[in-house]
C-alpha positions as CSV (number, residue, x, y, z in Angstrom):
1,M,75.8,53.4,221.5
2,I,74.5,56.3,223.7
3,L,74.1,56.2,227.5
4,R,70.9,57.2,229.1
5,P,71.0,60.6,230.9
6,R,71.0,59.0,234.3
7,Q,73.8,56.6,233.2
8,K,75.9,59.6,232.0
9,M,75.4,61.2,235.4
10,F,76.6,58.0,237.1
11,V,79.7,57.9,235.0
12,K,80.5,61.6,235.6
13,R,80.1,61.2,239.4
14,C,82.3,58.0,239.5
15,L,85.0,59.7,237.5
16,S,85.0,62.7,239.8
17,A,85.2,60.5,242.9
18,L,88.1,58.5,241.3
19,E,90.0,61.7,240.7
20,K,89.4,62.8,244.3
21,H,89.8,59.6,246.3
22,D,91.7,57.2,243.9
23,N,89.0,54.7,244.6
24,T,85.2,54.6,244.6
25,L,82.1,52.4,244.6
26,G,79.0,52.9,242.4
27,V,75.8,51.2,243.4
28,A,73.1,50.4,240.8
29,P,70.3,47.9,240.9
30,T,69.1,45.5,238.3
31,G,67.8,47.4,235.3
32,A,70.1,50.3,235.6
33,G,72.5,49.1,233.0
34,K,75.4,48.4,235.3
35,T,77.7,47.0,232.6
36,I,77.1,49.9,230.3
37,M,78.0,52.4,233.1
38,L,81.1,50.4,234.1
39,S,82.2,50.6,230.4
40,G,81.5,54.3,230.3
41,V,83.7,54.9,233.4
42,A,86.6,52.8,232.2
43,G,86.4,54.1,228.6
44,R,86.2,57.8,229.6
45,W,89.1,57.4,232.2
46,I,91.6,56.0,229.7
47,Q,90.4,58.1,226.7
48,G,93.4,59.6,224.9
49,T,96.0,57.9,227.2
50,Q,98.1,54.8,227.2
51,A,96.7,53.7,230.6
52,K,96.2,50.0,231.2
53,V,92.9,48.8,232.6
54,C,91.7,45.4,233.9
55,V,88.0,44.6,234.5
56,L,87.4,41.7,237.0
57,A,84.4,39.4,237.0
58,H,83.7,36.1,238.9
59,R,81.8,34.2,236.2
60,D,82.6,33.4,232.5
61,E,79.3,34.8,231.3
62,L,80.0,38.1,233.1
63,T,83.5,38.3,231.6
64,E,82.0,37.8,228.1
65,Q,79.1,40.2,228.7
66,N,81.4,42.9,230.0
67,A,83.8,42.6,227.1
68,S,81.0,42.7,224.5
69,K,79.2,45.7,226.0
70,F,82.5,47.5,226.5
71,K,83.1,47.3,222.8
72,R,79.6,48.7,222.1
73,V,80.3,51.7,224.3
74,N,84.0,52.1,223.4
75,P,84.5,50.7,219.8
76,N,88.0,52.3,219.4
77,I,89.6,50.8,222.5
78,E,91.4,47.5,222.0
79,T,90.4,44.7,224.4
80,S,91.7,41.3,225.4
81,V,90.5,38.5,227.7
82,F,92.3,36.6,230.5
83,D,90.5,33.5,231.5
84,A,90.7,29.7,231.4
85,K,90.3,29.6,227.6
86,G,92.9,32.3,226.8
87,K,95.4,34.5,228.6
88,S,96.1,37.7,226.9
89,W,97.0,41.2,228.2
90,K,97.3,42.6,224.7
91,G,94.4,45.0,224.9
92,Q,94.4,48.4,226.6
93,T,91.5,47.0,228.6
94,T,91.6,43.4,229.7
95,F,88.6,41.4,231.0
96,A,89.8,38.9,233.5
97,M,88.2,36.0,235.4
98,V,89.0,36.3,239.1
99,Q,89.4,32.5,239.6
100,T,92.0,32.3,236.8
101,L,93.9,35.5,237.5
102,S,94.2,35.0,241.2
103,R,96.4,31.9,240.8
104,E,100.0,32.7,241.8
105,S,101.5,31.8,238.5
106,N,99.0,34.1,236.6
107,L,99.5,36.9,239.0
108,A,103.2,36.8,238.3
109,Q,102.4,37.6,234.7
110,M,100.1,40.6,235.4
111,P,101.4,43.8,233.9
112,T,101.3,47.2,235.7
113,L,97.8,48.5,235.8
114,D,96.5,52.0,236.1
115,L,92.9,51.2,236.8
116,L,91.4,48.1,238.3
117,V,87.6,47.8,237.7
118,I,85.7,45.3,239.9
119,D,82.3,44.1,238.7
120,E,80.0,42.6,241.4
121,A,82.3,44.5,243.9
122,H,80.6,43.0,247.0
123,H,82.9,40.1,246.4
124,V,86.1,42.1,247.1
125,A,86.4,40.7,250.7
126,A,87.2,37.3,249.2
127,P,90.8,36.2,249.3
128,S,91.0,35.8,245.5
129,Y,90.0,39.4,245.0
130,R,92.3,40.7,247.7
131,A,95.2,38.8,246.2
132,I,94.7,40.5,242.8
133,I,94.2,44.0,244.4
134,E,97.3,43.6,246.5
135,Q,99.5,42.5,243.6
136,A,98.1,45.4,241.4
137,Q,98.9,47.9,244.1
138,K,102.3,46.4,244.6
139,L,103.1,47.0,240.9
140,N,101.6,50.4,241.0
141,P,101.1,52.2,244.3
142,S,99.0,54.9,242.4
143,L,96.5,52.3,241.2
144,K,93.0,53.5,241.0
145,L,90.1,51.2,242.1
146,F,86.6,51.4,240.8
147,G,83.9,48.9,241.9
148,V,80.2,48.6,240.9
149,T,77.5,46.4,242.4
150,A,73.8,46.1,242.9
151,T,74.1,44.4,246.3
152,P,76.9,46.1,248.4
153,N,75.9,44.6,251.8
154,R,77.3,41.1,252.1
155,G,75.5,38.2,253.9
156,D,78.5,37.5,256.0
157,G,78.6,40.9,257.4
158,K,82.0,41.9,256.0
159,G,82.0,45.5,254.9
160,L,83.7,46.9,251.8
161,R,85.3,49.7,253.7
162,P,88.8,48.1,253.6
163,V,88.8,48.6,249.8
164,F,86.6,51.6,249.2
165,S,86.5,54.8,251.1
166,N,83.4,56.3,249.4
167,V,80.3,55.7,247.3
168,A,80.3,58.0,244.2
169,D,76.6,57.4,243.3
170,Q,73.7,55.2,244.1
171,I,70.9,54.8,241.7
172,S,67.6,53.9,243.5
173,L,64.9,51.6,242.4
174,A,62.6,54.6,242.6
175,E,64.5,56.3,239.9
176,L,64.3,53.3,237.5
177,I,60.6,52.9,238.2
178,Q,60.0,56.6,237.6
179,S,61.8,56.4,234.2
180,G,59.9,53.3,233.1
181,H,62.9,50.9,233.2
182,L,61.3,48.8,236.0
183,V,57.7,48.2,236.9
184,P,56.4,49.6,240.2
185,P,55.8,47.3,243.2
186,R,52.5,47.4,245.0
187,T,53.3,46.3,248.6
188,F,50.9,44.7,251.0
189,V,52.1,44.0,254.6
190,V,49.9,41.2,255.9
191,D,49.9,40.2,259.6
192,V,48.8,36.5,259.9
193,G,49.3,36.7,263.7
194,T,53.1,36.4,263.6
195,Q,54.4,40.0,263.4
196,L,55.0,40.3,267.2
197,A,56.8,37.0,267.4
198,L,58.9,37.8,264.3
199,S,59.9,41.2,265.8
200,E,61.5,39.3,268.7
201,V,63.6,36.9,266.6
202,K,67.3,37.1,267.3
203,C,69.5,38.7,264.7
204,S,73.2,37.7,264.3
205,A,75.9,39.5,262.3
206,D,74.7,37.7,259.2
207,D,70.9,37.7,259.4
208,F,67.9,36.7,261.4
209,D,67.9,33.2,262.9
210,M,66.0,31.3,260.3
211,H,65.3,28.3,262.6
212,E,63.5,30.7,264.9
213,V,61.6,32.1,261.9
214,D,60.7,28.6,260.8
215,A,59.3,27.8,264.3
216,I,57.0,30.8,263.9
217,M,56.1,30.7,260.2
218,N,56.2,27.0,259.4
219,R,52.8,26.0,260.8
220,K,49.8,24.7,258.8
221,V,47.4,27.4,259.9
222,I,49.8,30.1,258.9
223,T,50.7,28.6,255.6
224,E,47.0,28.2,254.7
225,A,46.4,31.8,255.6
226,V,49.3,32.9,253.3
227,V,47.9,30.9,250.4
228,K,44.4,32.4,251.0
229,H,45.8,36.0,251.0
230,W,47.8,35.2,247.8
231,Q,44.6,34.0,246.1
232,T,42.9,37.2,247.0
233,H,45.6,39.6,245.9
234,A,47.5,37.7,243.2
235,G,45.8,34.5,242.3
236,K,46.7,34.6,238.6
237,R,50.2,36.0,238.8
238,K,53.6,34.3,238.3
239,T,55.0,34.1,241.8
240,V,58.3,33.6,243.6
241,V,58.2,32.8,247.3
242,F,61.1,33.3,249.8
243,C,61.1,30.9,252.8
244,S,63.2,30.4,255.9
245,T,64.1,26.7,255.7
246,V,63.8,23.8,253.3
247,D,61.1,22.1,255.3
248,H,59.2,25.4,255.3
249,A,59.5,25.7,251.5
250,N,58.3,22.2,250.9
251,N,55.2,22.8,253.2
252,V,54.4,26.0,251.4
253,A,54.7,24.4,248.0
254,N,52.4,21.6,249.1
255,A,49.8,24.1,250.4
256,F,49.7,25.7,246.9
257,R,49.2,22.3,245.3
258,Q,46.3,21.6,247.7
259,V,44.4,24.5,246.0
260,D,45.4,23.2,242.5
261,V,48.3,25.7,241.9
262,N,51.3,23.9,240.5
263,S,54.4,24.8,242.5
264,V,58.1,23.8,242.5
265,V,60.8,24.2,245.1
266,V,64.5,25.1,244.8
267,H,67.1,25.2,247.5
268,G,70.9,24.7,247.9
269,A,70.7,21.0,248.7
270,L,69.2,20.1,245.3
271,T,71.5,18.7,242.6
272,K,72.1,20.8,239.6
273,A,69.8,18.7,237.5
274,E,67.0,18.9,240.0
275,R,67.3,22.7,240.3
276,E,67.4,23.1,236.5
277,S,64.3,20.9,236.2
278,A,62.4,23.0,238.7
279,L,63.5,26.3,237.1
280,A,62.5,25.0,233.6
281,Q,59.0,24.0,234.9
282,F,58.5,27.5,236.2
283,A,59.9,29.2,233.1
284,T,57.8,27.1,230.7
285,G,54.6,27.7,232.7
286,Q,54.1,24.2,234.0
287,A,54.4,25.7,237.5
288,Q,52.9,29.0,238.5
289,V,54.7,29.4,241.8
290,I,58.4,28.8,242.6
291,V,59.3,28.5,246.3
292,N,62.9,28.9,247.3
293,V,65.4,29.1,250.2
294,A,68.2,31.7,249.7
295,V,68.7,30.5,246.1
296,L,66.9,33.1,243.9
297,T,67.9,36.2,245.8
298,E,70.5,37.1,243.1
299,G,71.7,35.9,239.8
300,W,68.3,34.8,238.6
301,D,65.7,36.7,236.5
302,H,62.4,35.6,235.0
303,P,60.7,38.9,233.8
304,P,57.2,37.5,233.8
305,V,57.3,37.2,237.6
306,D,54.8,39.8,238.9
307,C,54.3,38.7,242.5
308,V,56.8,38.3,245.3
309,V,55.9,36.6,248.6
310,L,58.1,37.2,251.6
311,L,57.8,34.6,254.3
312,R,61.0,35.5,256.0
313,P,62.4,38.7,257.4
314,S,65.7,40.3,256.2
315,S,68.2,42.2,258.4
316,Y,69.7,43.8,255.3
317,K,67.7,46.2,253.2
318,S,69.8,45.3,250.2
319,T,68.6,41.6,250.6
320,L,65.0,42.9,250.7
321,I,65.6,44.9,247.5
322,Q,67.1,41.8,245.8
323,M,64.1,39.7,246.7
324,I,61.6,42.3,245.5
325,G,63.7,43.0,242.5
326,R,63.0,39.6,241.1
327,G,59.5,40.9,240.2
328,L,60.4,44.3,238.8
329,R,61.8,43.5,235.4
330,T,59.9,44.7,232.4
331,I,58.7,42.4,229.6
332,D,60.1,41.9,226.1
333,P,56.9,41.1,224.2
334,E,58.9,39.3,221.5
335,E,60.5,37.0,224.1
336,Y,57.2,36.6,226.0
337,P,54.3,37.0,223.6
338,G,50.9,37.5,225.2
339,V,52.4,38.4,228.6
340,S,51.2,41.7,230.0
341,K,52.9,43.3,233.0
342,T,52.5,46.8,234.5
343,D,53.3,46.2,238.2
344,C,54.4,43.7,240.8
345,I,52.4,42.6,243.8
346,V,54.6,42.2,247.0
347,L,53.0,40.3,249.8
348,D,55.1,40.7,253.0
349,F,54.0,38.3,255.7
350,G,57.1,39.1,257.8
351,T,58.5,42.4,259.1
352,S,61.0,43.5,256.4
353,T,59.1,46.3,254.8
354,L,58.0,47.6,258.1
355,M,61.6,47.5,259.4
356,H,63.3,49.0,256.4
357,G,60.5,51.2,255.1
358,S,58.6,50.3,252.0
359,L,60.6,50.6,248.8
360,E,58.0,53.0,247.6
361,Q,59.2,55.5,250.3
362,E,62.8,55.5,248.9
363,A,62.2,58.6,246.9
364,L,65.0,61.0,245.9
365,L,65.7,63.1,248.9
366,D,67.0,66.1,246.9
367,G,63.8,66.0,244.9
368,H,65.4,66.1,241.4
369,Q,68.2,64.6,239.4
370,G,70.9,67.2,239.2
371,S,73.7,66.9,236.7
372,G,76.5,67.8,239.2
373,K,78.1,66.1,242.1
374,A,75.9,63.9,244.3
375,P,75.2,65.5,247.7
376,T,76.9,63.4,250.3
377,K,77.0,62.6,254.0
378,T,79.5,60.8,256.3
379,C,78.6,57.3,257.7
380,P,78.9,57.5,261.5
381,D,80.1,53.9,261.7
382,C,82.9,53.8,259.1
383,D,83.4,57.4,258.1
384,A,82.7,56.6,254.5
385,E,81.5,59.3,252.2
386,V,78.1,58.2,250.7
387,P,75.3,59.8,248.8
388,L,72.9,61.9,250.8
389,S,69.9,59.8,249.7
390,S,71.4,56.6,251.1
391,M,69.4,55.0,254.0
392,E,71.9,52.2,254.4
393,C,75.7,52.6,254.0
394,A,76.9,50.5,251.1
395,L,80.3,50.0,252.7
396,C,79.5,48.9,256.3
397,G,75.7,48.4,256.4
398,H,74.9,51.2,258.9
399,V,71.2,52.0,258.7
400,W,69.9,55.6,259.1
401,E,66.8,55.6,261.2
402,R,63.7,57.5,259.8
403,T,62.6,60.2,262.2
404,T,59.3,61.5,261.1
405,D,55.9,60.0,261.5
406,S,55.2,60.4,257.8
407,E,58.3,58.4,256.9
408,K,57.1,55.6,259.1
409,T,53.7,55.4,257.5
410,E,53.1,52.0,255.9
411,L,52.2,52.1,252.3
412,T,49.9,49.5,250.8
413,E,49.4,51.0,247.3
414,F,52.1,52.5,245.1
415,V,51.7,55.6,243.1
416,M,54.7,57.5,241.6
417,S,54.8,60.4,239.2
418,E,56.2,59.6,235.8
419,V,59.5,61.2,234.7
420,D,59.2,62.9,231.3
421,L,61.8,60.7,229.6
422,L,61.0,62.5,226.3
423,K,62.6,65.7,227.6
424,R,65.6,63.8,228.9
425,S,66.1,61.7,225.8
426,S,69.2,62.2,223.6
427,F,66.7,62.3,220.7
428,R,64.0,64.7,219.6
429,W,60.6,63.0,219.8
430,S,57.9,64.1,217.3
431,D,54.2,64.0,218.0
432,L,53.2,62.7,214.5
433,F,49.5,63.7,214.5
434,G,49.3,66.3,217.3
435,D,47.1,64.1,219.6
436,D,49.8,62.4,221.7
437,T,48.9,58.9,220.5
438,A,51.8,58.4,218.1
439,L,55.4,59.6,219.0
440,M,58.4,58.9,216.9
441,A,62.2,59.6,216.8
442,T,64.8,58.8,214.2
443,G,68.6,58.6,213.9
444,F,70.9,57.7,211.1
445,S,70.4,53.9,211.3
446,A,67.4,53.3,213.6
447,W,64.0,54.6,214.4
448,A,61.5,54.0,217.3
449,G,58.0,54.9,218.1
450,V,55.3,54.5,220.8
451,F,51.7,54.1,219.8
452,Y,48.4,54.1,221.8
453,L,45.7,51.6,221.0
454,N,42.9,50.0,223.1
455,G,44.1,51.5,226.4
456,Q,47.7,50.4,226.0
457,W,51.0,51.8,224.6
458,F,53.0,49.8,222.1
459,A,56.7,50.5,221.5
460,V,58.1,49.5,218.2
461,G,61.7,49.9,216.9
462,G,63.4,49.3,213.6
463,G,66.2,50.5,211.3
464,K,68.6,49.7,208.5
465,G,69.3,45.9,208.6
466,L,67.6,45.7,212.0
467,G,64.1,44.5,211.0
468,T,61.0,45.8,212.9
469,H,60.5,44.7,216.5
470,L,57.8,45.0,219.2
471,L,59.7,46.4,222.2
472,S,57.1,46.9,224.9
473,I,53.4,46.7,225.7
474,G,51.7,48.5,228.6
475,E,52.2,51.8,230.4
476,R,53.3,54.9,228.5
477,S,56.5,55.2,230.6
478,L,57.5,51.6,230.0
479,G,57.0,52.1,226.2
480,I,59.0,55.3,226.0
481,A,61.8,53.8,228.0
482,A,62.0,50.8,225.7
483,A,61.8,52.9,222.6
484,D,64.5,55.3,223.8
485,D,66.8,52.4,224.8
486,W,66.4,51.0,221.3
487,L,67.7,54.2,219.8
488,N,70.5,54.5,222.4
489,E,71.6,50.9,221.6
490,H,71.7,51.3,217.8
491,E,72.8,55.0,217.4
492,N,75.6,57.2,218.6
493,E,76.0,60.8,219.7
494,A,76.3,62.1,216.1
495,A,72.8,60.7,215.4
496,A,71.5,62.4,218.5
497,R,72.9,65.7,217.4
498,K,71.2,65.3,214.1
499,S,67.8,65.5,215.8
500,R,68.9,68.7,217.5
501,T,70.3,70.5,214.5
502,W,67.3,69.8,212.3
503,L,64.9,71.4,214.8
504,S,64.8,74.8,213.3
505,Q,65.4,73.9,209.6
506,S,62.4,74.0,207.3
507,V,61.2,70.9,205.5
508,T,62.8,70.4,202.0
509,Q,60.9,70.0,198.8
510,Q,62.3,66.6,198.3
511,Q,60.8,65.5,201.6
512,L,57.4,67.0,200.7
513,K,57.3,64.6,197.7
514,Y,56.9,61.7,200.1
515,L,54.2,63.3,202.3
516,P,50.4,63.8,201.7
517,A,49.4,67.0,199.9
518,G,48.1,68.5,203.2
519,Y,51.6,69.0,204.4
520,Q,52.4,71.4,201.6
521,Q,50.6,74.1,203.5
522,D,52.3,73.3,206.9
523,F,54.8,76.1,207.0
524,G,56.0,75.2,210.5
525,L,57.1,71.7,209.5
526,T,60.8,71.0,210.1
527,R,63.1,68.6,208.4
528,Y,63.2,66.4,211.4
529,Q,59.5,66.3,211.8
530,A,59.2,65.4,208.1
531,S,61.8,62.7,208.6
532,C,59.8,61.1,211.3
533,L,56.6,61.3,209.3
534,I,58.3,59.8,206.3
535,T,59.8,57.0,208.4
536,F,56.4,56.3,209.8
537,R,54.8,56.1,206.4
538,F,57.5,53.8,205.0
539,N,57.2,51.5,208.0
540,K,53.5,51.9,208.8
541,R,52.5,48.4,207.6
542,A,55.3,46.7,209.6
543,I,54.4,48.7,212.7
544,Q,50.7,47.8,212.4
545,T,51.5,44.2,211.8
546,R,53.5,43.9,215.0
547,I,50.9,45.8,217.1
548,F,47.8,44.0,215.7
549,A,49.6,40.6,216.1
550,A,50.4,41.5,219.8
551,V,46.7,42.4,220.4
552,K,45.6,39.1,219.0
553,T,48.1,37.2,221.1
554,Q,46.9,39.0,224.2
555,E,43.3,38.2,223.4
556,A,44.1,34.5,222.9
557,A,46.0,34.4,226.1
């Protein structure tokens, strides 16, 4: 498996910070490949040593996911699992469940560790995590700590500064949107006569007073205006709505039903069966809108969501990013046939995007993605070292105020230049016919291509024993990202080097046998270009079948 260029940079920066500080935190939002990068850091750090590593997670599925992806990135490193089902420290890297390991009897069995990796590191303030960290440091005062999270700022206001002194790297949503790994948000800030009142709501250490918010937003005339604006901007979109209270959520869902839009509600007071039923109705399409109260902020993803409605403010920018992030996932066309998604409408009826600055403004401050150390600054509240581009300290929550008028300008439409992922790819991409409508790359075991038809780009991937799969439909950047990720997942660095070494070597006579006669006179044709053309010819029917079937499904939908 090969890491994306941005993932490699993240790994390099985290390793450098670990060496300098003995601890570091990496921040990466949904879509960045957090588990892959975690595995890259741990694998690189212990490479060629006898060092012992433990990777902590707080859910069974995360432990299993981390162990599985670690083996993909580091196939030669032995692993073991310590959880309720089995307790083994045999591997050089052990994946442990926090709830199991933190028990006193289990902590007593923990061996001396050299590196402790903490997934979802915003949980480190919890007593169970602190018990593990303290025991590991007691056994080894030179222990190194590495944490990774998408949501560093905790709802209870407790900072991560007691554990981490610095942030090695922070991947922004803007970077992932630029590279085609997330769809762009289009943000509309709508004042339904409540902005002034909302701006005066009290804010505690945790968040805004949601009872005050409810008193402002939970009124029939306001709710009817919200639904009317939604019908104008996003009437056919799969929508998730964030409300202040349960009563507010129920009233909003009823308002949608009044205009024949089926809606369901989820909140913390529902039973597990009730919540699963509501989520299932939304997932299967029985409901178009799902309204929630502080339940779907993290740990839930439904990629077809392409509209987010904010009916509550957020004191933390990270919470705002979490809420909007529910709508930024790209679509797997094989999992969701007929679903097309190129952006996400964000309707903010509160003050969050005005307060924090629209996500669209969170561009890279240094203007490029360098390969060296991240430029840093010092947080004035906690003295942590954080990336220069950070607008909110990941360790204590300090917010840097924007100072120029241009930075305060509200954006209602979103336009961002596309990163040329082809140039950053580990593979050489070949323009098959010289008209930029069919691009292809190959490795030893896999191939991928992006093809333009009827105003859309279709990404298709295949390989030895892999079958042929439709990977993406929509914008060019989304297709290239999906195709490149397919190759990264199924190939290794040796295959990537193959595409480099073949660049200057001429096509062979054996290859020409499989190509049309016209190519006999193409004296500039290389072995690699010929390999791509031959792969396309051998797989042309399967590629066309997948694309034409997708077009039919779209038309039927």
